[in-house]
Each structure stands twice: as structure tokens, then as C-alpha cells.
C-alpha positions, 0 to 999 in steps of 0.5 A: 534490495537485499533488505527487501529480498530478506523480507526485512521491509514491510512497506515501500513508498517510493516517489521517484524524481527524474529520468535518472531514478527510473532505473532504480524505480523499476528494480525497486518495484520488481523486488517488492512485487516478487516479495509480495510487499505493499508499494506506493509511488505517490504521496496520496497512495502512501496516505491511503495505505497509512490510513488503511493500516490505522483502521486494521483493528476496526471490527468493520475491516473484518467484514466483506461487503459490497460498496453499496452495502458499505455506504448504506451501513455508513449512512445508517450509522 
């Protein structure tokens, strides 16, 4: 928790198991939200975050457009 609060942690992937982990999961979630740290609780969400990070250098990431515009660009090449 101290490392989250001191901004030493930049991404959290927490997949809690069982009822006993609910207390820790709540504390972790609250801390990362307060610190503004990206947070995933499922493996599919974590994969999506990692994939998005991999595309940060893409010139397309700097463009803001609607989903319709995005799909049109991808379909046209």
C-alpha cells in the first residue's frame, strides 16, 4: 500500500480469489483509484491494458475520432 501511495507502482493487476481476499482487494482498489493508477481485476482486462500500452507509440493513438470514423479508417486501410 505504501508503494501505491508513493507512486512507485504505475499499473496494478489484481485478480482476487475467494472471500478472504475481498478485504485486501477493496483496500487496493481504493488506493489505486485515489492515486490515479490504472487497475485491472481480470486477465482479459489486463491483456487489453498491455496491448494498449504496446500501441502508445502509434501515430493513430494521437488522433481523436468516433468509433465510426475509426472503423472507416481501418476498413479503407
